[in-house]
ROTIKOL-191498 format. One record per residue (C-alpha): chain; x, y, z. Coordinates in nm, 4 decimals. Each point is the difference from the previous one (the first is absolute). Layout:
N
{A {X Y Z}}
...
//
This chain:
269
{A {0.0000 0.0000 0.0000}}
{A {0.1282 0.3477 -0.0864}}
{A {-0.0549 0.3444 0.1435}}
{A {-0.2769 0.2378 -0.1055}}
{A {0.0740 0.3716 -0.0151}}
{A {-0.3464 0.1226 0.0940}}
{A {0.0561 0.3665 -0.0859}}
{A {0.2292 0.1412 -0.2641}}
{A {-0.0106 0.2667 -0.2704}}
{A {0.1338 -0.1100 -0.3380}}
{A {-0.0691 0.3135 -0.2045}}
{A {0.3473 0.1514 0.0353}}
{A {0.1642 -0.3235 -0.1140}}
{A {-0.2301 -0.0142 -0.3022}}
{A {0.0735 0.3613 -0.0955}}
{A {0.3763 -0.0601 0.0181}}
{A {-0.0154 -0.3261 -0.1944}}
{A {0.1273 -0.1928 0.3017}}
{A {-0.3005 -0.2160 0.0806}}
{A {0.1094 -0.3307 -0.1607}}
{A {0.3289 -0.0093 0.1907}}
{A {-0.1680 0.1182 0.3234}}
{A {-0.2561 -0.2806 -0.0215}}
{A {0.2726 -0.2511 -0.0810}}
{A {0.1984 0.1061 0.3059}}
{A {-0.3147 -0.0397 0.2077}}
{A {-0.0477 -0.3567 -0.1215}}
{A {0.3655 -0.0788 0.0663}}
{A {-0.0426 0.1364 0.3558}}
{A {-0.2827 -0.2448 0.0673}}
{A {-0.3000 0.2213 -0.0716}}
{A {-0.2921 -0.2000 -0.1394}}
{A {-0.2351 0.2915 -0.0530}}
{A {-0.0568 0.3678 0.0610}}
{A {-0.2767 0.2572 0.0079}}
{A {0.0593 0.3304 -0.1730}}
{A {-0.2121 0.2685 0.1625}}
{A {-0.1961 0.2604 -0.1900}}
{A {0.0257 0.3646 0.1022}}
{A {-0.1870 0.1930 -0.2719}}
{A {-0.1469 -0.0365 -0.3471}}
{A {0.3454 0.0301 -0.1586}}
{A {0.1007 -0.3446 0.1262}}
{A {-0.3254 -0.2008 0.0225}}
{A {-0.0070 -0.1019 -0.3652}}
{A {0.3745 -0.0535 -0.0084}}
{A {-0.0181 -0.2389 0.2932}}
{A {-0.3022 -0.1839 -0.1387}}
{A {0.1828 -0.0699 -0.3263}}
{A {0.3186 -0.0925 0.1832}}
{A {-0.1803 -0.2446 0.2283}}
{A {-0.1943 -0.1525 -0.2898}}
{A {0.3232 -0.0792 -0.1825}}
{A {0.1987 -0.1285 0.2973}}
{A {-0.1264 -0.3564 0.0163}}
{A {-0.1309 0.0500 0.3535}}
{A {0.3240 0.1349 0.1447}}
{A {-0.1256 0.3596 0.0252}}
{A {-0.3358 0.1009 0.1477}}
{A {-0.1327 0.3545 0.0227}}
{A {-0.2265 0.2320 0.1921}}
{A {-0.1617 0.3275 -0.1019}}
{A {-0.0549 0.2946 0.2315}}
{A {0.0565 0.3710 0.0495}}
{A {0.2917 0.0694 0.2331}}
{A {-0.0684 0.2938 0.2339}}
{A {0.3007 0.1833 -0.1430}}
{A {-0.1628 -0.0277 -0.3431}}
{A {-0.3217 0.1597 0.1242}}
{A {-0.0759 0.3529 -0.1204}}
{A {-0.3083 0.1980 -0.0951}}
{A {-0.0562 -0.2407 -0.2902}}
{A {-0.0086 -0.3136 0.2129}}
{A {-0.3600 -0.0857 -0.0874}}
{A {0.0762 -0.0220 -0.3722}}
{A {0.2799 -0.2463 0.0747}}
{A {-0.2060 -0.2152 0.2337}}
{A {-0.2846 -0.0111 -0.2504}}
{A {0.2282 -0.2135 -0.2179}}
{A {0.0728 -0.2583 0.2690}}
{A {-0.3194 -0.2117 -0.0150}}
{A {0.0741 -0.0789 -0.3627}}
{A {0.3018 -0.2053 0.1028}}
{A {-0.2339 -0.2436 0.1746}}
{A {-0.2844 0.0239 -0.2537}}
{A {0.1917 -0.0811 -0.3187}}
{A {-0.0402 -0.3772 -0.0341}}
{A {0.2542 -0.0143 -0.2830}}
{A {0.2854 0.1393 0.2087}}
{A {0.1855 -0.1234 0.3057}}
{A {-0.1578 0.1335 0.3189}}
{A {0.2003 0.1501 0.2873}}
{A {0.0597 -0.2279 0.2975}}
{A {-0.0839 0.2882 0.2320}}
{A {-0.0668 0.3712 0.0328}}
{A {0.2747 0.2346 0.1059}}
{A {0.1952 0.1554 0.1021}}
{A {-0.2416 0.2485 0.1540}}
{A {0.0075 0.1929 0.3255}}
{A {0.1245 0.3167 0.1656}}
{A {0.3425 0.1627 -0.0001}}
{A {0.0618 0.2961 0.2292}}
{A {0.3766 -0.0030 -0.0525}}
{A {-0.0150 0.1333 -0.3556}}
{A {-0.2608 0.2701 0.0599}}
{A {0.1055 0.3601 -0.0767}}
{A {0.2259 0.1001 0.2876}}
{A {-0.0284 0.3788 -0.0184}}
{A {-0.3696 0.0429 -0.0834}}
{A {-0.2441 -0.1407 0.2608}}
{A {-0.3024 0.0907 -0.2106}}
{A {0.1350 -0.1864 -0.3016}}
{A {0.0990 -0.2925 0.2196}}
{A {-0.3516 -0.0331 0.1386}}
{A {-0.1464 0.0244 -0.3496}}
{A {0.2251 -0.2804 -0.1271}}
{A {-0.0760 -0.2114 0.3068}}
{A {-0.3700 0.0475 -0.0695}}
{A {0.0497 -0.1325 -0.3526}}
{A {0.1952 -0.2942 0.1398}}
{A {-0.2772 -0.0861 0.2446}}
{A {-0.2628 0.0144 -0.2719}}
{A {0.2075 -0.2111 -0.2386}}
{A {0.0781 -0.2531 0.2750}}
{A {-0.3676 -0.0329 0.0888}}
{A {-0.0915 -0.0486 -0.3652}}
{A {0.2729 -0.2606 -0.0438}}
{A {-0.1176 -0.1892 0.3069}}
{A {-0.3519 0.0057 -0.1390}}
{A {0.1171 -0.1565 -0.3233}}
{A {0.2017 -0.2625 0.1884}}
{A {-0.3086 -0.0932 0.2012}}
{A {-0.2001 -0.0274 -0.3198}}
{A {0.2621 -0.2269 -0.1580}}
{A {0.0681 -0.1911 0.3238}}
{A {0.3702 0.0131 -0.0772}}
{A {0.3161 0.0542 0.2049}}
{A {0.0837 0.3610 0.0881}}
{A {0.3535 0.1393 0.0254}}
{A {0.0095 0.2952 0.2382}}
{A {0.2687 0.2679 -0.0060}}
{A {0.0134 0.1770 0.3359}}
{A {0.2671 0.2575 0.0751}}
{A {-0.0502 0.2153 0.3050}}
{A {-0.3665 -0.0978 -0.0023}}
{A {-0.0316 -0.3490 0.1466}}
{A {-0.3026 0.0530 0.2221}}
{A {-0.1761 0.2131 -0.2615}}
{A {0.0404 -0.2829 -0.2491}}
{A {-0.1232 -0.2566 0.2521}}
{A {-0.3087 0.2097 0.0721}}
{A {-0.0774 0.0359 -0.3703}}
{A {0.0347 -0.3727 -0.0623}}
{A {-0.2276 -0.0609 0.2997}}
{A {-0.2595 0.2386 -0.1433}}
{A {0.0187 -0.1523 -0.3481}}
{A {-0.1244 -0.3434 0.0979}}
{A {0.2845 -0.1658 -0.1916}}
{A {0.0883 -0.3455 0.1326}}
{A {0.3105 0.0584 0.2122}}
{A {0.1312 -0.3468 -0.0893}}
{A {0.0514 0.1364 -0.3530}}
{A {0.1945 0.3098 0.1165}}
{A {0.3785 0.0337 0.0167}}
{A {0.1840 0.3070 0.1257}}
{A {0.3055 -0.0224 -0.2185}}
{A {0.3467 0.1184 0.1062}}
{A {-0.1028 -0.0256 0.3630}}
{A {0.2108 0.2476 0.1976}}
{A {-0.2065 0.0371 0.3157}}
{A {0.0570 -0.1846 0.3260}}
{A {-0.1494 -0.2917 0.1883}}
{A {-0.2897 0.2078 0.1367}}
{A {-0.1133 0.0946 -0.3497}}
{A {0.0451 -0.3569 -0.1163}}
{A {-0.2334 -0.1050 0.2829}}
{A {-0.2675 0.2239 -0.1548}}
{A {0.0326 -0.1840 -0.3303}}
{A {0.0007 -0.3391 0.1699}}
{A {-0.3113 0.0843 0.1980}}
{A {-0.1807 0.0724 -0.3247}}
{A {0.1495 -0.2844 -0.2027}}
{A {0.2191 0.2201 -0.2210}}
{A {0.3533 -0.0659 -0.1201}}
{A {0.3312 0.1846 -0.0032}}
{A {0.2759 -0.0686 -0.2526}}
{A {0.3649 0.0863 0.0458}}
{A {0.2670 0.1525 -0.2219}}
{A {0.3769 0.0213 0.0296}}
{A {-0.0501 0.2611 0.2708}}
{A {-0.0223 -0.2902 0.2433}}
{A {0.3718 -0.0631 -0.0629}}
{A {0.1049 0.3536 0.1017}}
{A {0.1779 0.0407 0.3306}}
{A {-0.2396 0.2725 0.1175}}
{A {-0.3183 -0.1958 -0.0800}}
{A {-0.0510 -0.1558 0.3433}}
{A {-0.3711 0.0836 0.0105}}
{A {-0.0550 -0.1524 -0.3440}}
{A {0.1635 -0.3245 0.1083}}
{A {-0.2156 -0.0033 0.3127}}
{A {-0.3074 0.0438 -0.2168}}
{A {0.1005 -0.2906 -0.2237}}
{A {0.0550 -0.2243 0.3000}}
{A {-0.3319 0.1101 0.1476}}
{A {-0.1828 -0.0915 -0.3209}}
{A {0.1761 -0.3357 -0.0076}}
{A {0.1313 -0.2313 -0.2656}}
{A {-0.3485 -0.1280 -0.0852}}
{A {-0.0869 0.3356 -0.1604}}
{A {0.3384 0.1340 -0.1085}}
{A {0.0225 0.1256 -0.3583}}
{A {0.3093 0.1479 -0.1636}}
{A {0.0393 0.2656 -0.2670}}
{A {0.2690 0.2135 -0.1559}}
{A {-0.1975 0.3116 -0.0979}}
{A {0.2698 0.0179 -0.2685}}
{A {0.1603 0.2151 -0.1196}}
{A {-0.0203 0.1518 0.3500}}
{A {0.1017 -0.1118 0.3513}}
{A {0.2892 -0.2257 -0.0897}}
{A {0.0837 -0.2504 0.2755}}
{A {0.3384 -0.0528 0.1534}}
{A {0.2628 -0.0726 -0.1264}}
{A {-0.0910 0.2049 -0.3101}}
{A {-0.1517 0.3008 0.1756}}
{A {0.0717 0.3172 -0.1935}}
{A {-0.0285 -0.1724 -0.3384}}
{A {-0.3140 -0.0402 -0.2122}}
{A {-0.2216 -0.2839 0.1205}}
{A {-0.1335 -0.2833 -0.2151}}
{A {-0.2143 -0.3111 0.0548}}
{A {0.3020 -0.2316 0.0357}}
{A {0.0883 0.1778 0.3229}}
{A {-0.3038 -0.1411 0.1793}}
{A {0.2374 -0.2910 0.0606}}
{A {0.2066 0.2170 0.2364}}
{A {-0.3084 0.1032 0.1953}}
{A {-0.1004 -0.3656 0.0243}}
{A {0.3421 -0.0986 0.1323}}
{A {-0.0176 0.2733 0.2631}}
{A {-0.3510 -0.1012 0.1047}}
{A {0.1019 -0.3646 0.0266}}
{A {0.2588 0.1038 0.2585}}
{A {-0.2495 0.2312 0.1699}}
{A {-0.2562 -0.2778 0.0400}}
{A {0.2578 -0.2666 0.0742}}
{A {-0.0903 -0.2284 -0.2886}}
{A {0.1779 -0.1272 -0.3086}}
{A {-0.0172 0.1946 -0.3240}}
{A {-0.1906 -0.2904 -0.1506}}
{A {-0.2686 0.0131 0.2681}}
{A {-0.0200 0.3792 -0.0203}}
{A {-0.0445 -0.0259 -0.3773}}
{A {-0.2674 -0.2684 0.0265}}
{A {-0.1954 0.1870 0.2641}}
{A {0.0072 0.3443 -0.1608}}
{A {-0.0846 -0.1383 -0.3425}}
{A {-0.2920 -0.1966 0.1442}}
{A {-0.1180 0.3184 0.1719}}
{A {0.0229 0.1976 -0.3241}}
{A {-0.1916 -0.2655 -0.1909}}
{A {-0.2673 -0.0040 0.2690}}
{A {-0.0392 0.3787 0.0055}}
{A {0.0029 0.0450 -0.3785}}
{A {-0.1896 -0.3272 -0.0607}}
{A {0.2660 -0.1386 -0.2294}}
{A {-0.0079 -0.3760 -0.0671}}
{A {0.2239 -0.2051 0.2284}}
//
């Protein structure tokens, strides 16, 4: 059994003509599949075509990232249902990433920041509504807005068992909130950073039975490659670190996290 990178972004590799070699390196590193995550209408179609031609190695989601939300967010979201409705095309395996991001709001203009946050909230609510309609997994992006995101998921009526907070960077207390509801957290290379004590505590609190790994490539490169561009092959380093963290072999860590990913995304075993 190989690893599954449950959250990556392949667009930059496609644009630079690097995707074939990046995917080959992933396979050589023991990756058996990956999910490339949609962020706006510029990548949804690209990822659909890429997944359709990958022989089942690449899966994709479609969603409007909060940092892609602007005054025209409704026109973008209006295109999303078509990705599930078109019977002739490959459907997304989930909706996302969607959510709230306070970190990237305008820093020197509180009025503009509140306006953008209002758009984000509206777009997040609309995305959750579509996910409920499709009964599909939801990938949540939460930066500086964990409890706001939790409250909005609560209000949406989405099945928490289908919700993953990707790139989980909160602590054990926040993880307890997800566990209480049945939600999931997935972990990037941040867990390998020396300063990420709280993230490691959160992973341990969630437990190996629900651990999922991701790269979020090309961002958040794990040790020992921190500072260089990330890629799906590097999920292997995060897996090795987590095997040590949980006190299990790499083989067991791989089997468990891949089984968890298949269960969450409803991939065949």
